[in-house]
N, C-alpha and C positions, 0 to 999 in steps of 0.2 A: 504493500499499499505506499501511497508517493505520501509525503511529509507535508504538510501545511504551506511550509515555505515554498516545496516544488509546484505545488498546485497553485498559488498565489503569483508564483515567478512569469512573466510573460516573455516567454523566450519563443525566439525566431531559425528558421531552418539556417545554417550557415551559409551568407547567399554567394561563396566560393565554391559551395557544393553544386552539381549540376544535378536537379533530381530527376531530367525527365530521363525513363529506361530508353524510348526510342525516340528522341528529340519532341522538342516541344511541338506542342500539337497546331494547327490551322488559327489563325486568330475568328474567333467567335462570336458576335453579339452578345452583349447579356443582356436579357428580357426577365423580366418582374412580373410575376402572375397574381391574379388574387389567389387567394387560401382555396385549396380546394380540396372538398371534404372527404375524397377520394384517397391522400395520400398518406394518412396513418394504414390500410387497407390494401392498397399497393405497397408499403414499407413492408407489410406482415408476412405479403405473398414471396416476397421477394427473401424475406428473412428466415421464411421455412424451407425456400430452395437451399438457401444455403447452410441451413442444419442440416436438410437432409443430403448435401453434399458431404458436410465434413464430420456428419456425426459428433462423436462426444469428444471432438479435436475443440469445437465450441467452447470456450469456458466464457464468453459473453458477448449478445449482440444487442445492439441499441439501436431506434429509429433516433437520431441526433438531426442539430441544424436547424433550416428555418421550415421547411417541412415538417417535421415534428412538432410547432408551436401551432394551434387552433388559431386563425383568424390574421396569420403574418402572410403578407406577400413575399415570395419566393419566386428564385428561380426554380422551374418546372424538374429537380432533380433531386431523388432522394438520396438524403447520407445517411449512410449507417457506419456505426463502429464496431468494429470486431475485434474481440480479444485471445486469441491464440496464446500457447504457452512460451510462443517466441516469433516473433515478427521477421525474424532475421532467418528463420528456418523454410525459406520458401517452397523448395521440394515438398514440405509436409502439408500446404495448404495449396501452391497455383495450380497444379494438374488438374484440381480435382474445381477449383471454382475457374478455369479456362473452359473446363468440359458444361460450364453450365450462362455462358457468355462473359465471362469478366477478362478483363486484361489487364496488366498489371503498365501503370503508366507511369508512376511516381515512386523512387526510392530515395529513402530520406535516414541514412545512418547517424548522421549528425542530430536531427530532429526524433529523439525518443526511437530509432528506428524504426520512422513511419513508413507504409505502405499505403499507396493508394490504388486501387484497382476501379477501372469503370466498366460501366456497361453503358454501351449505345444502343443498341435493340433491342426491343420494345418497353419499359419502364426505364428510363436514363437512373441510373444511380452511382452514386461514390462510393465506392466500398473501402476504408478506413481500416488498415489492420492495426493494431498494437500489442504491445505484451503486457500482461498485467501491471507492471510497475509503473505504467506510461500515466503520468499526470493530467495527459489531454483527455482520457477518457474521464475522469471529474470532473473535468472543465466542463467538457460539453456537456453532461448532465449538467452541473450548475449553472449554465449558462441557461440553456433550453425552459428546465423546473422554473428557474426567474421571468424568462417573457412568457413563460405560460399562465404567472399570477401578478403581473407586471404593467398592465397595459401602455402606463407614459411611459415606459422603457422598449413594449416592443412597437409604440408610435417613432420613438426618438431611432430606433435600427431600421423601420421601414421609411422613414427619413433621409438617413444614410444612406439607405443602397439605393434610392431614387435619384438622389447628390450625389453616385459615386458613377453611375453610368455615363452619362453624357463625355464623349473622348476616350475614355476606357478603349483601350485596344484589345483586350485579355481579361479574362477573368484574375488574373494573379494583379493586374492595375487595380480593377477593381476590388479584388478583397484589401488589398493595400490604404484603398482611400477612405474603408470604410473603418480601418481598423480602430482610429483614436475612439470613435464612438461605442466600439464590441469594447473596450479596455476600459471606459468606463462606467459600463455596463456591468462587465464583470467584477469589478473594485465595487462597486455598492454589494454586490453579490456575495463577496468574500467578507464583507463587514458583517455584512447580517448573518450569517454563517459563524459567525467567530472565528473568519482563518487570517484575517489583518487585524 
């Protein structure tokens, strides 16, 4: 279990590390849509397929990100956090996930050994793979649960999303532009949880 210091520390991947497994994807416009009440059902179906493919290797699997927050506008892409014994052991999970349509796109050894697999056909999804000691697993749940119960910050986050879109050439730039608001929200959530 990560410490409070690890959970509350805002860390970023090493900027000198190239995370792209097969090179960066072509630029794609960021499109935010209104909340879709079908997102949780879609996430549950994706999770069921992942559990069927990996069996008892799955230590945890959660719907996270904006599509997991009722009422929150978002990109129409489901984010899931998958906890495995060792995210570095790609041979233990990649073949099974590739067989159900996922492709490894990001490998970030410098950032909690994060791996991200994408699913482009059918319901689009980002599958984030972590080891059990990753603070990001806790951070994502805190952020999701905070936005579910704090409509003011939910609106603040939507405004930051919409303000980040104009001129953003890629999802990475869009994410960077909303980072300050995200960190402000995290800090409020951490304080209420007694972590700061």
